All heavy atoms as a GROMACS GRO file, in nm:
protein
  594
    1MET      N    1   7.853  16.217  11.568
    1MET     CA    2   7.927  16.093  11.592
    1MET      C    3   8.000  16.051  11.464
    1MET      O    4   7.945  16.060  11.356
    1MET     CB    5   7.830  15.984  11.636
    1MET     CG    6   7.897  15.851  11.655
    1MET     SD    7   7.793  15.725  11.729
    1MET     CE    8   7.790  15.784  11.897
    2ALA      N    9   8.119  16.006  11.480
    2ALA     CA   10   8.201  15.965  11.366
    2ALA      C   11   8.141  15.841  11.299
    2ALA      O   12   8.082  15.756  11.365
    2ALA     CB   13   8.343  15.935  11.412
    3LYS      N   14   8.158  15.835  11.169
    3LYS     CA   15   8.115  15.719  11.090
    3LYS      C   16   8.237  15.664  11.016
    3LYS      O   17   8.320  15.739  10.965
    3LYS     CB   18   8.009  15.759  10.986
    3LYS     CG   19   7.881  15.811  11.046
    3LYS     CD   20   7.803  15.699  11.109
    3LYS     CE   21   7.670  15.752  11.161
    3LYS     NZ   22   7.602  15.655  11.242
    4TYR      N   23   8.246  15.533  11.013
    4TYR     CA   24   8.353  15.461  10.944
    4TYR      C   25   8.289  15.373  10.838
    4TYR      O   26   8.178  15.324  10.857
    4TYR     CB   27   8.433  15.377  11.043
    4TYR     CG   28   8.497  15.460  11.151
    4TYR    CD1   29   8.426  15.496  11.265
    4TYR    CD2   30   8.628  15.503  11.138
    4TYR    CE1   31   8.483  15.574  11.364
    4TYR    CE2   32   8.687  15.580  11.237
    4TYR     CZ   33   8.614  15.616  11.349
    4TYR     OH   34   8.672  15.694  11.446
    5ALA      N   35   8.360  15.352  10.727
    5ALA     CA   36   8.301  15.273  10.619
    5ALA      C   37   8.404  15.183  10.553
    5ALA      O   38   8.523  15.216  10.548
    5ALA     CB   39   8.239  15.366  10.515
    6ILE      N   40   8.354  15.071  10.504
    6ILE     CA   41   8.431  14.981  10.420
    6ILE      C   42   8.339  14.931  10.309
    6ILE      O   43   8.217  14.940  10.320
    6ILE     CB   44   8.491  14.861  10.496
    6ILE    CG1   45   8.382  14.775  10.559
    6ILE    CG2   46   8.593  14.905  10.599
    6ILE    CD1   47   8.432  14.643  10.615
    7VAL      N   48   8.399  14.878  10.205
    7VAL     CA   49   8.322  14.812  10.099
    7VAL      C   50   8.358  14.664  10.104
    7VAL      O   51   8.476  14.627  10.100
    7VAL     CB   52   8.356  14.870   9.960
    7VAL    CG1   53   8.283  14.792   9.851
    7VAL    CG2   54   8.320  15.018   9.953
    8ASP      N   55   8.257  14.581  10.116
    8ASP     CA   56   8.277  14.436  10.112
    8ASP      C   57   8.301  14.398   9.966
    8ASP      O   58   8.207  14.392   9.886
    8ASP     CB   59   8.156  14.364  10.168
    8ASP     CG   60   8.168  14.213  10.165
    8ASP    OD1   61   8.267  14.161  10.107
    8ASP    OD2   62   8.080  14.146  10.220
    9GLN      N   63   8.426  14.377   9.931
    9GLN     CA   64   8.459  14.349   9.792
    9GLN      C   65   8.417  14.211   9.746
    9GLN      O   66   8.419  14.182   9.627
    9GLN     CB   67   8.608  14.375   9.768
    9GLN     CG   68   8.640  14.524   9.782
    9GLN     CD   69   8.779  14.558   9.736
    9GLN    OE1   70   8.874  14.485   9.761
    9GLN    NE2   71   8.791  14.671   9.667
   10GLU      N   72   8.375  14.127   9.839
   10GLU     CA   73   8.321  13.996   9.801
   10GLU      C   74   8.182  14.011   9.739
   10GLU      O   75   8.142  13.929   9.657
   10GLU     CB   76   8.314  13.904   9.922
   10GLU     CG   77   8.449  13.869   9.982
   10GLU     CD   78   8.534  13.786   9.888
   10GLU    OE1   79   8.481  13.693   9.824
   10GLU    OE2   80   8.655  13.815   9.879
   11THR      N   81   8.109  14.115   9.780
   11THR     CA   82   7.974  14.134   9.728
   11THR      C   83   7.964  14.251   9.629
   11THR      O   84   7.862  14.263   9.560
   11THR     CB   85   7.871  14.155   9.842
   11THR    OG1   86   7.912  14.268   9.920
   11THR    CG2   87   7.863  14.033   9.930
   12CYS      N   88   8.067  14.334   9.622
   12CYS     CA   89   8.067  14.448   9.528
   12CYS      C   90   8.067  14.396   9.384
   12CYS      O   91   8.140  14.301   9.351
   12CYS     CB   92   8.191  14.534   9.552
   12CYS     SG   93   8.208  14.673   9.437
   13ILE      N   94   7.984  14.461   9.299
   13ILE     CA   95   7.981  14.422   9.158
   13ILE      C   96   8.045  14.528   9.069
   13ILE      O   97   8.043  14.518   8.946
   13ILE     CB   98   7.837  14.392   9.111
   13ILE    CG1   99   7.746  14.514   9.129
   13ILE    CG2  100   7.782  14.268   9.182
   13ILE    CD1  101   7.608  14.500   9.067
   14GLY      N  102   8.100  14.633   9.131
   14GLY     CA  103   8.172  14.735   9.055
   14GLY      C  104   8.083  14.821   8.967
   14GLY      O  105   8.127  14.868   8.863
   15CYS      N  106   7.960  14.845   9.011
   15CYS     CA  107   7.868  14.924   8.928
   15CYS      C  108   7.906  15.072   8.924
   15CYS      O  109   7.868  15.143   8.831
   15CYS     CB  110   7.724  14.908   8.976
   15CYS     SG  111   7.691  14.985   9.136
   16GLY      N  112   7.980  15.118   9.024
   16GLY     CA  113   8.026  15.256   9.024
   16GLY      C  114   7.929  15.357   9.082
   16GLY      O  115   7.957  15.477   9.078
   17ASN      N  116   7.815  15.313   9.134
   17ASN     CA  117   7.720  15.407   9.194
   17ASN      C  118   7.784  15.490   9.304
   17ASN      O  119   7.766  15.612   9.309
   17ASN     CB  120   7.598  15.334   9.251
   17ASN     CG  121   7.502  15.286   9.147
   17ASN    OD1  122   7.517  15.316   9.028
   17ASN    ND2  123   7.403  15.210   9.189
   18CYS      N  124   7.857  15.427   9.392
   18CYS     CA  125   7.917  15.497   9.506
   18CYS      C  126   8.020  15.600   9.459
   18CYS      O  127   8.020  15.715   9.504
   18CYS     CB  128   7.977  15.401   9.606
   18CYS     SG  129   8.101  15.288   9.540
   19GLU      N  130   8.105  15.560   9.367
   19GLU     CA  131   8.206  15.651   9.315
   19GLU      C  132   8.139  15.769   9.244
   19GLU      O  133   8.184  15.884   9.255
   19GLU     CB  134   8.300  15.579   9.219
   19GLU     CG  135   8.407  15.671   9.164
   19GLU     CD  136   8.480  15.612   9.045
   19GLU    OE1  137   8.425  15.523   8.977
   19GLU    OE2  138   8.591  15.659   9.021
   20GLY      N  139   8.031  15.742   9.173
   20GLY     CA  140   7.958  15.847   9.105
   20GLY      C  141   7.896  15.948   9.201
   20GLY      O  142   7.886  16.066   9.170
   21LEU      N  143   7.856  15.900   9.319
   21LEU     CA  144   7.797  15.988   9.419
   21LEU      C  145   7.902  16.073   9.488
   21LEU      O  146   7.878  16.190   9.516
   21LEU     CB  147   7.720  15.907   9.524
   21LEU     CG  148   7.584  15.860   9.480
   21LEU    CD1  149   7.530  15.756   9.576
   21LEU    CD2  150   7.489  15.978   9.470
   22ASP      N  151   8.018  16.016   9.518
   22ASP     CA  152   8.123  16.094   9.582
   22ASP      C  153   8.260  16.029   9.559
   22ASP      O  154   8.298  15.936   9.628
   22ASP     CB  155   8.099  16.110   9.731
   22ASP     CG  156   8.179  16.225   9.789
   22ASP    OD1  157   8.299  16.234   9.757
   22ASP    OD2  158   8.123  16.305   9.864
   23SER      N  159   8.331  16.083   9.463
   23SER     CA  160   8.463  16.028   9.430
   23SER      C  161   8.570  16.069   9.530
   23SER      O  162   8.683  16.023   9.521
   23SER     CB  163   8.504  16.069   9.288
   23SER     OG  164   8.514  16.210   9.280
   24ASP      N  165   8.535  16.154   9.628
   24ASP     CA  166   8.628  16.183   9.738
   24ASP      C  167   8.630  16.068   9.838
   24ASP      O  168   8.729  16.049   9.908
   24ASP     CB  169   8.590  16.312   9.810
   24ASP     CG  170   8.615  16.436   9.726
   24ASP    OD1  171   8.699  16.431   9.634
   24ASP    OD2  172   8.550  16.539   9.753
   25ILE      N  173   8.521  15.995   9.846
   25ILE     CA  174   8.512  15.882   9.941
   25ILE      C  175   8.546  15.750   9.873
   25ILE      O  176   8.621  15.670   9.927
   25ILE     CB  177   8.370  15.871  10.001
   25ILE    CG1  178   8.331  15.999  10.075
   25ILE    CG2  179   8.361  15.750  10.095
   25ILE    CD1  180   8.187  16.000  10.124
   26PHE      N  181   8.489  15.728   9.754
   26PHE     CA  182   8.500  15.598   9.688
   26PHE      C  183   8.578  15.605   9.558
   26PHE      O  184   8.578  15.706   9.489
   26PHE     CB  185   8.360  15.544   9.656
   26PHE     CG  186   8.273  15.526   9.777
   26PHE    CD1  187   8.176  15.620   9.810
   26PHE    CD2  188   8.286  15.415   9.858
   26PHE    CE1  189   8.094  15.604   9.920
   26PHE    CE2  190   8.206  15.397   9.970
   26PHE     CZ  191   8.110  15.493  10.001
   27ASP      N  192   8.641  15.493   9.525
   27ASP     CA  193   8.710  15.477   9.397
   27ASP      C  194   8.696  15.330   9.359
   27ASP      O  195   8.653  15.248   9.439
   27ASP     CB  196   8.856  15.516   9.409
   27ASP     CG  197   8.921  15.548   9.274
   27ASP    OD1  198   8.853  15.535   9.169
   27ASP    OD2  199   9.039  15.585   9.273
   28LEU      N  200   8.733  15.299   9.236
   28LEU     CA  201   8.735  15.160   9.190
   28LEU      C  202   8.879  15.116   9.176
   28LEU      O  203   8.964  15.190   9.126
   28LEU     CB  204   8.662  15.147   9.057
   28LEU     CG  205   8.515  15.190   9.055
   28LEU    CD1  206   8.456  15.173   8.916
   28LEU    CD2  207   8.433  15.113   9.157
   29ASP      N  208   8.908  14.994   9.220
   29ASP     CA  209   9.045  14.942   9.212
   29ASP      C  210   9.073  14.883   9.074
   29ASP      O  211   8.989  14.890   8.982
   29ASP     CB  212   9.073  14.842   9.324
   29ASP     CG  213   8.993  14.713   9.313
   29ASP    OD1  214   8.933  14.684   9.207
   29ASP    OD2  215   8.990  14.638   9.413
   30GLU      N  216   9.189  14.824   9.057
   30GLU     CA  217   9.230  14.770   8.928
   30GLU      C  218   9.141  14.656   8.880
   30GLU      O  219   9.136  14.626   8.760
   30GLU     CB  220   9.377  14.725   8.931
   30GLU     CG  221   9.410  14.622   9.036
   30GLU     CD  222   9.434  14.679   9.176
   30GLU    OE1  223   9.442  14.801   9.194
   30GLU    OE2  224   9.442  14.598   9.271
   31ASP      N  225   9.066  14.594   8.972
   31ASP     CA  226   8.972  14.489   8.935
   31ASP      C  227   8.831  14.543   8.912
   31ASP      O  228   8.739  14.466   8.886
   31ASP     CB  229   8.967  14.381   9.045
   31ASP     CG  230   9.099  14.308   9.059
   31ASP    OD1  231   9.166  14.285   8.956
   31ASP    OD2  232   9.137  14.275   9.173
   32GLY      N  233   8.816  14.675   8.925
   32GLY     CA  234   8.685  14.736   8.904
   32GLY      C  235   8.594  14.732   9.025
   32GLY      O  236   8.475  14.760   9.013
   33LEU      N  237   8.649  14.698   9.141
   33LEU     CA  238   8.569  14.691   9.263
   33LEU      C  239   8.587  14.818   9.345
   33LEU      O  240   8.696  14.875   9.350
   33LEU     CB  241   8.609  14.570   9.346
   33LEU     CG  242   8.593  14.435   9.276
   33LEU    CD1  243   8.644  14.323   9.365
   33LEU    CD2  244   8.448  14.411   9.236
   34ALA      N  245   8.481  14.860   9.411
   34ALA     CA  246   8.484  14.982   9.490
   34ALA      C  247   8.565  14.962   9.618
   34ALA      O  248   8.575  14.851   9.671
   34ALA     CB  249   8.343  15.026   9.524
   35PHE      N  250   8.620  15.074   9.666
   35PHE     CA  251   8.687  15.076   9.796
   35PHE      C  252   8.678  15.218   9.852
   35PHE      O  253   8.655  15.314   9.779
   35PHE     CB  254   8.832  15.029   9.788
   35PHE     CG  255   8.924  15.122   9.712
   35PHE    CD1  256   8.999  15.218   9.778
   35PHE    CD2  257   8.936  15.113   9.573
   35PHE    CE1  258   9.084  15.303   9.706
   35PHE    CE2  259   9.020  15.196   9.502
   35PHE     CZ  260   9.095  15.292   9.570
   36VAL      N  261   8.694  15.229   9.985
   36VAL     CA  262   8.695  15.359  10.050
   36VAL      C  263   8.836  15.415  10.039
   36VAL      O  264   8.932  15.354  10.085
   36VAL     CB  265   8.652  15.346  10.198
   36VAL    CG1  266   8.661  15.481  10.269
   36VAL    CG2  267   8.510  15.292  10.207
   37LYS      N  268   8.847  15.530   9.975
   37LYS     CA  269   8.978  15.590   9.945
   37LYS      C  270   9.052  15.639  10.070
   37LYS      O  271   9.176  15.638  10.072
   37LYS     CB  272   8.960  15.710   9.852
   37LYS     CG  273   8.920  15.673   9.712
   37LYS     CD  274   8.884  15.794   9.629
   37LYS     CE  275   9.002  15.884   9.603
   37LYS     NZ  276   8.971  15.990   9.505
   38LEU      N  277   8.980  15.684  10.171
   38LEU     CA  278   9.042  15.750  10.286
   38LEU      C  279   9.146  15.664  10.356
   38LEU      O  280   9.243  15.716  10.411
   38LEU     CB  281   8.935  15.792  10.387
   38LEU     CG  282   8.826  15.884  10.332
   38LEU    CD1  283   8.716  15.903  10.436
   38LEU    CD2  284   8.886  16.018  10.292
   39ASP      N  285   9.125  15.533  10.356
   39ASP     CA  286   9.216  15.444  10.428
   39ASP      C  287   9.236  15.311  10.355
   39ASP      O  288   9.265  15.210  10.416
   39ASP     CB  289   9.165  15.418  10.570
   39ASP     CG  290   9.024  15.362  10.572
   39ASP    OD1  291   8.973  15.318  10.466
   39ASP    OD2  292   8.962  15.361  10.680
   40ARG      N  293   9.222  15.316  10.223
   40ARG     CA  294   9.236  15.196  10.138
   40ARG      C  295   9.148  15.082  10.188
   40ARG      O  296   9.190  14.967  10.196
   40ARG     CB  297   9.382  15.151  10.128
   40ARG     CG  298   9.473  15.247  10.054
   40ARG     CD  299   9.445  15.262   9.908
   40ARG     NE  300   9.460  15.138   9.832
   40ARG     CZ  301   9.423  15.125   9.707
   40ARG    NH1  302   9.372  15.227   9.643
   40ARG    NH2  303   9.438  15.011   9.644
   41ASN      N  304   9.024  15.120  10.226
   41ASN     CA  305   8.920  15.022  10.262
   41ASN      C  306   8.948  14.948  10.392
   41ASN      O  307   8.908  14.833  10.408
   41ASN     CB  308   8.898  14.923  10.147
   41ASN     CG  309   8.754  14.875  10.142
   41ASN    OD1  310   8.662  14.955  10.156
   41ASN    ND2  311   8.734  14.747  10.123
   42GLN      N  312   9.012  15.014  10.487
   42GLN     CA  313   9.038  14.952  10.616
   42GLN      C  314   8.933  14.984  10.721
   42GLN      O  315   8.926  14.919  10.824
   42GLN     CB  316   9.177  14.994  10.668
   42GLN     CG  317   9.290  14.951  10.579
   42GLN     CD  318   9.293  14.801  10.558
   42GLN    OE1  319   9.300  14.724  10.654
   42GLN    NE2  320   9.284  14.758  10.433
   43GLY      N  321   8.854  15.090  10.696
   43GLY     CA  322   8.751  15.129  10.793
   43GLY      C  323   8.810  15.188  10.920
   43GLY      O  324   8.750  15.177  11.026
   44SER      N  325   8.926  15.250  10.909
   44SER     CA  326   8.995  15.302  11.027
   44SER      C  327   8.997  15.454  11.035
   44SER      O  328   9.031  15.510  11.140
   44SER     CB  329   9.138  15.249  11.030
   44SER     OG  330   9.208  15.292  10.914
   45VAL      N  331   8.962  15.522  10.927
   45VAL     CA  332   8.961  15.668  10.924
   45VAL      C  333   8.816  15.715  10.916
   45VAL      O  334   8.740  15.668  10.831
   45VAL     CB  335   9.042  15.721  10.802
   45VAL    CG1  336   9.030  15.872  10.790
   45VAL    CG2  337   9.187  15.679  10.814
   46PRO      N  338   8.776  15.807  11.005
   46PRO     CA  339   8.637  15.852  11.000
   46PRO      C  340   8.606  15.928  10.872
   46PRO      O  341   8.691  16.000  10.818
   46PRO     CB  342   8.623  15.943  11.123
   46PRO     CG  343   8.761  15.981  11.162
   46PRO     CD  344   8.852  15.872  11.111
   47ILE      N  345   8.485  15.910  10.826
   47ILE     CA  346   8.437  15.985  10.709
   47ILE      C  347   8.418  16.130  10.754
   47ILE      O  348   8.357  16.155  10.858
   47ILE     CB  349   8.302  15.927  10.660
   47ILE    CG1  350   8.316  15.777  10.625
   47ILE    CG2  351   8.247  16.007  10.542
   47ILE    CD1  352   8.412  15.744  10.515
   48PRO      N  353   8.468  16.227  10.678
   48PRO     CA  354   8.449  16.368  10.716
   48PRO      C  355   8.300  16.400  10.733
   48PRO      O  356   8.216  16.351  10.656
   48PRO     CB  357   8.510  16.446  10.599
   48PRO     CG  358   8.607  16.351  10.537
   48PRO     CD  359   8.547  16.214  10.555
   49GLU      N  360   8.269  16.481  10.833
   49GLU     CA  361   8.129  16.513  10.863
   49GLU      C  362   8.054  16.566  10.742
   49GLU      O  363   7.936  16.535  10.722
   49GLU     CB  364   8.120  16.612  10.978
   49GLU     CG  365   8.145  16.548  11.113
   49GLU     CD  366   8.119  16.645  11.227
   49GLU    OE1  367   8.024  16.726  11.217
   49GLU    OE2  368   8.193  16.639  11.326
   50ASN      N  369   8.122  16.645  10.660
   50ASN     CA  370   8.055  16.703  10.543
   50ASN      C  371   8.032  16.600  10.432
   50ASN      O  372   7.972  16.632  10.330
   50ASN     CB  373   8.132  16.823  10.490
   50ASN     CG  374   8.268  16.788  10.433
   50ASN    OD1  375   8.328  16.687  10.469
   50ASN    ND2  376   8.319  16.872  10.346
   51LYS      N  377   8.077  16.477  10.450
   51LYS     CA  378   8.058  16.371  10.351
   51LYS      C  379   7.963  16.261  10.398
   51LYS      O  380   7.931  16.170  10.322
   51LYS     CB  381   8.194  16.306  10.316
   51LYS     CG  382   8.294  16.402  10.253
   51LYS     CD  383   8.252  16.434  10.113
   51LYS     CE  384   8.354  16.521  10.043
   51LYS     NZ  385   8.313  16.548   9.904
   52VAL      N  386   7.917  16.268  10.522
   52VAL     CA  387   7.834  16.162  10.578
   52VAL      C  388   7.702  16.147  10.501
   52VAL      O  389   7.656  16.036  10.477
   52VAL     CB  390   7.810  16.183  10.729
   52VAL    CG1  391   7.704  16.088  10.782
   52VAL    CG2  392   7.941  16.164  10.805
   53GLU      N  393   7.644  16.258  10.459
   53GLU     CA  394   7.519  16.250  10.384
   53GLU      C  395   7.539  16.175  10.252
   53GLU      O  396   7.457  16.092  10.213
   53GLU     CB  397   7.466  16.391  10.356
   53GLU     CG  398   7.325  16.391  10.300
   53GLU     CD  399   7.268  16.531  10.290
   53GLU    OE1  400   7.280  16.609  10.386
   53GLU    OE2  401   7.211  16.561  10.182
   54LYS      N  402   7.650  16.201  10.183
   54LYS     CA  403   7.680  16.130  10.058
   54LYS      C  404   7.708  15.982  10.087
   54LYS      O  405   7.670  15.895  10.008
   54LYS     CB  406   7.799  16.194   9.986
   54LYS     CG  407   7.764  16.324   9.920
   54LYS     CD  408   7.669  16.302   9.804
   54LYS     CE  409   7.647  16.429   9.727
   54LYS     NZ  410   7.554  16.411   9.617
   55LEU      N  411   7.774  15.953  10.198
   55LEU     CA  412   7.798  15.815  10.236
   55LEU      C  413   7.665  15.742  10.254
   55LEU      O  414   7.647  15.632  10.202
   55LEU     CB  415   7.880  15.809  10.366
   55LEU     CG  416   7.893  15.671  10.431
   55LEU    CD1  417   7.972  15.576  10.343
   55LEU    CD2  418   7.956  15.684  10.569
   56GLU      N  419   7.573  15.804  10.326
   56GLU     CA  420   7.443  15.741  10.350
   56GLU      C  421   7.368  15.721  10.218
   56GLU      O  422   7.302  15.618  10.200
   56GLU     CB  423   7.362  15.826  10.448
   56GLU     CG  424   7.420  15.823  10.588
   56GLU     CD  425   7.359  15.924  10.682
   56GLU    OE1  426   7.281  16.012  10.637
   56GLU    OE2  427   7.391  15.916  10.802
   57GLU      N  428   7.381  15.816  10.127
   57GLU     CA  429   7.319  15.803   9.995
   57GLU      C  430   7.380  15.684   9.919
   57GLU      O  431   7.309  15.607   9.855
   57GLU     CB  432   7.343  15.932   9.916
   57GLU     CG  433   7.230  15.975   9.829
   57GLU     CD  434   7.259  16.108   9.761
   57GLU    OE1  435   7.298  16.204   9.830
   57GLU    OE2  436   7.244  16.112   9.637
   58ALA      N  437   7.512  15.670   9.928
   58ALA     CA  438   7.579  15.559   9.860
   58ALA      C  439   7.535  15.425   9.916
   58ALA      O  440   7.516  15.329   9.840
   58ALA     CB  441   7.731  15.575   9.872
   59VAL      N  442   7.517  15.418  10.048
   59VAL     CA  443   7.469  15.295  10.110
   59VAL      C  444   7.332  15.259  10.054
   59VAL      O  445   7.307  15.143  10.018
   59VAL     CB  446   7.463  15.309  10.264
   59VAL    CG1  447   7.389  15.192  10.328
   59VAL    CG2  448   7.603  15.321  10.322
   60GLU      N  449   7.243  15.358  10.043
   60GLU     CA  450   7.109  15.334   9.990
   60GLU      C  451   7.112  15.293   9.843
   60GLU      O  452   7.030  15.212   9.800
   60GLU     CB  453   7.024  15.460  10.005
   60GLU     CG  454   6.988  15.490  10.148
   60GLU     CD  455   6.909  15.621  10.162
   60GLU    OE1  456   6.852  15.668  10.061
   60GLU    OE2  457   6.908  15.675  10.273
   61GLU      N  458   7.206  15.347   9.766
   61GLU     CA  459   7.212  15.322   9.621
   61GLU      C  460   7.288  15.195   9.584
   61GLU      O  461   7.281  15.150   9.470
   61GLU     CB  462   7.276  15.441   9.550
   61GLU     CG  463   7.194  15.568   9.556
   61GLU     CD  464   7.063  15.558   9.481
   61GLU    OE1  465   7.058  15.493   9.375
   61GLU    OE2  466   6.964  15.613   9.531
   62CYS      N  467   7.361  15.136   9.678
   62CYS     CA  468   7.440  15.016   9.647
   62CYS      C  469   7.347  14.897   9.623
   62CYS      O  470   7.275  14.855   9.713
   62CYS     CB  471   7.537  14.985   9.761
   62CYS     SG  472   7.640  14.841   9.726
   63PRO      N  473   7.349  14.840   9.503
   63PRO     CA  474   7.256  14.731   9.471
   63PRO      C  475   7.285  14.600   9.544
   63PRO      O  476   7.198  14.513   9.552
   63PRO     CB  477   7.270  14.713   9.320
   63PRO     CG  478   7.406  14.765   9.289
   63PRO     CD  479   7.432  14.876   9.388
   64THR      N  480   7.405  14.585   9.598
   64THR     CA  481   7.439  14.460   9.667
   64THR      C  482   7.463  14.478   9.817
   64THR      O  483   7.509  14.386   9.883
   64THR     CB  484   7.564  14.396   9.604
   64THR    OG1  485   7.674  14.485   9.620
   64THR    CG2  486   7.542  14.362   9.457
   65ASP      N  487   7.434  14.598   9.870
   65ASP     CA  488   7.456  14.628  10.012
   65ASP      C  489   7.601  14.602  10.054
   65ASP      O  490   7.628  14.554  10.165
   65ASP     CB  491   7.360  14.548  10.101
   65ASP     CG  492   7.215  14.586  10.078
   65ASP    OD1  493   7.188  14.705  10.055
   65ASP    OD2  494   7.128  14.497  10.083
   66ALA      N  495   7.695  14.632   9.965
   66ALA     CA  496   7.836  14.605   9.992
   66ALA      C  497   7.902  14.710  10.081
   66ALA      O  498   8.007  14.683  10.138
   66ALA     CB  499   7.913  14.595   9.860
   67ILE      N  500   7.841  14.827  10.094
   67ILE     CA  501   7.900  14.934  10.177
   67ILE      C  502   7.854  14.914  10.320
   67ILE      O  503   7.735  14.912  10.350
   67ILE     CB  504   7.858  15.073  10.126
   67ILE    CG1  505   7.899  15.090   9.980
   67ILE    CG2  506   7.921  15.182  10.214
   67ILE    CD1  507   7.839  15.213   9.914
   68LYS      N  508   7.951  14.899  10.408
   68LYS     CA  509   7.924  14.878  10.550
   68LYS      C  510   7.966  15.002  10.627
   68LYS      O  511   8.074  15.057  10.604
   68LYS     CB  512   8.000  14.756  10.604
   68LYS     CG  513   7.980  14.628  10.522
   68LYS     CD  514   7.835  14.588  10.516
   68LYS     CE  515   7.815  14.462  10.432
   68LYS     NZ  516   7.678  14.439  10.396
   69VAL      N  517   7.881  15.045  10.721
   69VAL     CA  518   7.906  15.165  10.801
   69VAL      C  519   7.898  15.129  10.948
   69VAL      O  520   7.814  15.050  10.990
   69VAL     CB  521   7.804  15.276  10.767
   69VAL    CG1  522   7.826  15.400  10.853
   69VAL    CG2  523   7.811  15.312  10.619
   70SER      N  524   7.988  15.190  11.027
   70SER     CA  525   7.992  15.165  11.170
   70SER      C  526   8.020  15.296  11.244
   70SER      O  527   8.077  15.389  11.187
   70SER     CB  528   8.101  15.062  11.202
   70SER     OG  529   8.112  15.043  11.342
   71ASP      N  530   7.982  15.300  11.372
   71ASP     CA  531   8.013  15.415  11.457
   71ASP      C  532   8.152  15.406  11.518
   71ASP      O  533   8.196  15.498  11.586
   71ASP     CB  534   7.910  15.427  11.569
   71ASP     CG  535   7.772  15.463  11.517
   71ASP    OD1  536   7.762  15.521  11.408
   71ASP    OD2  537   7.673  15.433  11.587
   72GLN      N  538   8.218  15.296  11.496
   72GLN     CA  539   8.355  15.278  11.546
   72GLN      C  540   8.440  15.217  11.436
   72GLN      O  541   8.387  15.157  11.342
   72GLN     CB  542   8.358  15.191  11.670
   72GLN     CG  543   8.310  15.050  11.650
   72GLN     CD  544   8.307  14.972  11.781
   72GLN    OE1  545   8.324  15.028  11.888
   72GLN    NE2  546   8.286  14.843  11.772
   73PRO      N  547   8.571  15.233  11.444
   73PRO     CA  548   8.656  15.175  11.339
   73PRO      C  549   8.636  15.025  11.325
   73PRO      O  550   8.613  14.954  11.425
   73PRO     CB  551   8.798  15.208  11.389
   73PRO     CG  552   8.782  15.324  11.479
   73PRO     CD  553   8.647  15.306  11.545
   74PHE      N  554   8.642  14.978  11.204
   74PHE     CA  555   8.629  14.834  11.180
   74PHE      C  556   8.752  14.764  11.237
   74PHE      O  557   8.862  14.816  11.234
   74PHE     CB  558   8.616  14.806  11.030
   74PHE     CG  559   8.479  14.838  10.979
   74PHE    CD1  560   8.445  14.969  10.945
   74PHE    CD2  561   8.382  14.740  10.966
   74PHE    CE1  562   8.318  15.001  10.900
   74PHE    CE2  563   8.254  14.771  10.921
   74PHE     CZ  564   8.222  14.902  10.887
   75GLY      N  565   8.729  14.646  11.293
   75GLY     CA  566   8.838  14.571  11.353
   75GLY      C  567   8.852  14.596  11.502
   75GLY      O  568   8.920  14.522  11.570
   76GLU      N  569   8.786  14.700  11.554
   76GLU     CA  570   8.789  14.725  11.698
   76GLU      C  571   8.671  14.656  11.762
   76GLU      O  572   8.561  14.657  11.710
   76GLU     CB  573   8.781  14.875  11.728
   76GLU     CG  574   8.907  14.949  11.698
   76GLU     CD  575   8.904  15.092  11.752
   76GLU    OE1  576   8.809  15.130  11.822
   76GLU    OE2  577   9.001  15.164  11.724
   77GLU      N  578   8.697  14.598  11.875
   77GLU     CA  579   8.590  14.530  11.948
   77GLU      C  580   8.536  14.622  12.056
   77GLU      O  581   8.604  14.711  12.101
   77GLU     CB  582   8.643  14.401  12.012
   77GLU     CG  583   8.688  14.301  11.906
   77GLU     CD  584   8.741  14.173  11.967
   77GLU    OE1  585   8.711  14.145  12.084
   77GLU    OE2  586   8.812  14.102  11.896
   78ASP      N  587   8.411  14.597  12.094
   78ASP     CA  588   8.348  14.679  12.200
   78ASP      C  589   8.422  14.664  12.330
   78ASP      O  590   8.474  14.567  12.366
   78ASP     CB  591   8.201  14.638  12.220
   78ASP     CG  592   8.118  14.678  12.099
   78ASP    OD1  593   8.153  14.778  12.034
   78ASP    OD2  594   8.018  14.609  12.072
   0.00000   0.00000   0.00000
């Protein structure tokens, strides 16, 4: 099943844990806050299957729980 991710930049502290785990998924913006690179933090592009394990690791390592994951694109309603 596809996984989608965003970083809540209101709670992100820019520690860089997520980027350190997988810089193909995450990067830090000009303010030092993390974002999902695949879609500029829109949660609209699925995380590649071979990266889901790293995504889950980043979620566990995020000290502020700023990384949000969903089975459907963010912004879509059921």
